MIKOLNU-7419 format. One record per residue (C-alpha): x, y, z; residue in three letters. Coordinates in steps of 0.02 Angstrom, whole numbers, plus 50000, padded with zeros to 5 digits. Each point is the difference from the previous one (the first is absolute). Layout:
BEGIN
XYZala/...
//
This chain:
BEGIN
462175143746548met/501765008250079thr/501184992650110ala/501115006450125ala/501664989150082gly/500494997450186leu/501894994350020ile/500694991650160phe/501675007350010ser/500614991250160asn/498784985550032ile/501434986849968his/501555011450059asp/500344983550135gln/500324990749846ser/501725006649965ile/500615006050173pro/501815003749919glu/499325012649849met/498625009350094thr/500995005550145arg/500005016949913met/498784997849871arg/498214993549986thr/499634984249877met/499345011749880ala/501755010449960ser/501144982250010ile/501155000149823pro/499534987749890tyr/500854998449800gly/501355011450006cys/498775015649991arg/498214997150097tyr/499064999750140arg/498854984850075leu/498675013349986ile/500345002849814asp/499264986349940phe/498095002750118ala/499985015849939leu/500534995649803ser/498614987649990asn/498775013650069met/500535014849880val/499844986649838asn/498474996550057ser/499215017150005gly/499895001350196val/500945019750005thr/499155001550199asn/501404992450120val/500144998750188gly/501584992250071val/499694995750189ile/501595004650091ala/500564992650182his/501675005650045tyr/501705001549919asn/499255005649828tyr/501335013949986gln/500764989949835ser/498364998249944leu/499645017250015leu/501575004249885asp/499724986749876his/498135004149956ile/500195019750013gly/498455009049911thr/499724984449916gly/500535007949810lys/500904983749956asp/498354990550015trp/499095015149925asp/499025000750161leu/500475019350034ala/498235005349979arg/498825013450070arg/498824988950025ser/500254983850054gly/501894993649988gly/500964992050150ile/499685003150164lys/501144992150137ile/498904996250141leu/501265000250155pro/499294993850191pro/498965013350109tyr/499145009749867ile/498114992650051thr/499054999650141ala/500114981450015tyr/499844993050171glu/502054995350025asn/500525015649980arg/499495002550193ala/501084988250043ala/501325004649904gly/500094982849887lys/500424995949827leu/498974988249920tyr/500694982250001glu/498824990149849asn/499225003749848arg/498265003950055leu/500595012950110glu/501255007249880ala/498145001049894val/499405009550152leu/501255015050004gly/499895000849814ala/498065002650019ile/499865018149955asn/500964995249844phe/498724988049955ile/498775012950041asn/500655013249902arg/500564989649818cys/498385003849942asn/500164983249912ala/499054983749963asp/501234986150023tyr/501454999150126leu/501584991249907ile/500994991450184leu/501844994149969ser/501564998050104asp/501905002849941cys/500724983050054asp/499344992049833val/500775004049830ile/499154997949849leu/499225009449832asn/498094995949996ile/498595007749912asp/499085007050135leu/498505007949892lys/499644982249908lys/499764995750181val/499025016450043leu/498914993349862glu/499544982550054glu/499765006050196his/498465013949924ile/499434984849864gln/499894986450140ser/499155013850143gly/501274990350133ala/500025009050148tyr/501845000149994met/501454990449867thr/501484994750083leu/501534996949872val/501004982450035gly/501314991749905lys/500074982849976glu/501424988250060leu/500914985549908thr/500264985750083ala/501915000650074gly/499715019450056glu/500115003050172ser/499815016250118tyr/501185006050138glu/498495005350106thr/498274998450022ala/498845008349858val/498144999249969asn/499474985249899val/498785003049899leu/498454986749935thr/498675004349857ala/498744991049911asp/500024997749835glu/499185018249966ser/501265006250096gly/498995001750158arg/501164999450172leu/499464986950101thr/501264996750115asp/501335010450086leu/501644991950100ala/501285008950060cys/501734990149984tyr/501794993749932lys/499884990649841pro/500964986649978glu/500294996649835gly/498054998349971glu/499195007149827ala/498975012750094val/499305018149961cys/500795013150124val/499395017650032ser/500935015049901thr/499155011150133asn/499625009049850ile/497875003350017met/498705008849941ile/498325007850098val/498745012749980gly/500255014650090arg/498395000050114ser/500354981950048asp/501625004550055leu/499275011550092gln/498954990550088asn/501394988750044ile/500785012850089val/498455003950093ser/499644980150047glu/501714999150054ser/500155013850111ile/498294994150094ala/500534981049989arg/501665004050042gly/500774989649858tyr/501894997349987lys/500194989949826ser/499745006449806phe/499824980149946tyr/499624992650155gln/498495010050072asp/499425008249832ile/500224988349859ile/499824982950103ala/498715005850075lys/498835004949846gln/500514989749858met/498654988050034ala/498745014949993ser/500805010749861lys/500764999249844leu/501885000950019ile/500904995349854arg/501864994349940val/500925006949865his/501594986949958lys/501095010649928phe/501024989949870glu/501795009049963gly/501705000450118trp/499735004950169cys/501195000550166thr/499665002350157his/501275005550123ile/499904995850178ser/501914999350055ser/501605005449962leu/500144982749915glu/498565002949908gly/500525017949941tyr/501664992649937phe/499274984249897gln/498735013049911ser/501305011349962ser/500914984949935met/498594997349882asp/500155016849904leu/501644991449925leu/498754988349906lys/499085008149844ser/498454992649996glu/499605008550167val/500685018349944arg/498894996249862asp/498584995650122ser/500355016850114leu/500565013149887phe/499564998449796asn/498044993050051ala/498945009949853glu/499645017650081asp/500554999050147arg/501565005750070arg/500665002150162ile/500525016550046tyr/501185007650106thr/500815014950071lys/501045006649854ile/502015003750047arg/500925008449881asn/501984990550012ser/501674999349897ala/500004982849881pro/500854984850107ser/501784997349974his/500854984849961tyr/501954998749981ser/501024989649898asn/500254989050132arg/498044998050055ala/499104982449954glu/498215002750010val/498934983049985lys/497724997150020asn/499995015950116ser/498945014250023leu/500935017750007val/499195014750024ala/500745019149945asp/501715007350117gly/500694985250028cys/501875000149980val/500864978749956ile/501564997350008asp/499814980050049gly/498914984949961thr/498364999850006val/498794984049990glu/498244998250016asn/499825014850130cys/498855015450002ile/500985015850038leu/498925018050030phe/500615016149956arg/501565006050040gly/500874983050072val/501835000149973arg/500954982649974val/501925001550023gly/501054991049877lys/500494980950080gly/498105000250062thr/499164984749952val/498115003050051leu/498644982749960lys/498254999950059asn/499915016750070cys/499045014450016ile/500725016850043leu/498835015550039leu/500155017849950gln/501915006150026asp/500764986050084thr/502034998749996tyr/500714985149946val/502215001750021gly/501334989949892asp/500314979150022asn/498244997650080val/499084985649966asn/498195000250046leu/498714985849995asn/497984999650051cys/500525016850067val/498705014649999ile/500335016150059thr/498955016450073asp/500285016749945lys/501575007750005asn/500904983050054ala/501905001249982val/500914983149972ile/501815003850034lys/501654991849909asp/500174982550024gly/498494992750067arg/499204984549976asn/498114998950049leu/498894984949932ser/498044995550061gly/498954987349908his/498585001149906glu/498904995550129thr/501105012250131met/500605014349908pro/501535011050119phe/499155015750020phe/500905019050018ile/498935012150081gly/499995017449946lys/501345010250012asp/500864984650075gln/501874998949963thr/500964982649988val/
//
């Protein structure tokens, strides 16, 4: 049995408008050297899926630059490999109206040529806003053995955890069969939320596309899954490792800060036989001056640090001036911070410049954001 992958790169762009103004959700930098799409791609490659389509919408130049030929994920292949699926490449009816897809189901309709030609038995669908390291091969095997129509991957929230936005909440019986589906904002109750990773047979997905066109369906969850869970076997696979859902700038900040915990890094990056791959860049080692003081931080290559850094995540090429104090900050690639600067709970996009003597502070629930190429 073979499987192909389908990744939605733009579905959740409105979740973090501050960071998706000039890029897709899939290409948001994360964890010093990664992009969000790296986790979805790595999960598929580690599970033997070598034919992957990435559905693009707009602003996908940075995504193209990052993925390139796909060689860093071993997807530069004559047969299969990775394919970027931009809009307007099919005869889908919205093309005539000049309309881009607006939801998951319309995105699948736009990728129908890839689905028809991939010659795989199953399709694994994944978003880019949920970060986890999962063995999809195991999920696929369970899906095949159960004879299920569709398998959804869910994550159980513990009591006290909450979501910032409405999500699809899954209810399953003891056998794992989906019995109820609702979309709302969990407020601290122990529920199972969808990670938007799902497995479905290729022929079944083709039938879903055909039926959606005929009946004018709009929602993959409400028009397809909710209406068919009583008549067809739709299973829920509950993922037990570390998982985070990024739905806002605050969520991005909290998720990134979680990486400073060793148990989170172990679950995400040190899983047996499941590495997280990304585009390789050759950079010089980071330089720490005699005045530098760094505590509990992640620092990428190519940084120059001449101040104090505590509980921070610094991407490649960040420069920290003398007398500067950074606490609880996320500084993206090539950010320049001058001398005698104090930053707390600040997120900077690429190539931001903070001049000497500036004092900027946000809060964990509302981090201060500086956009790409901006100067403060």
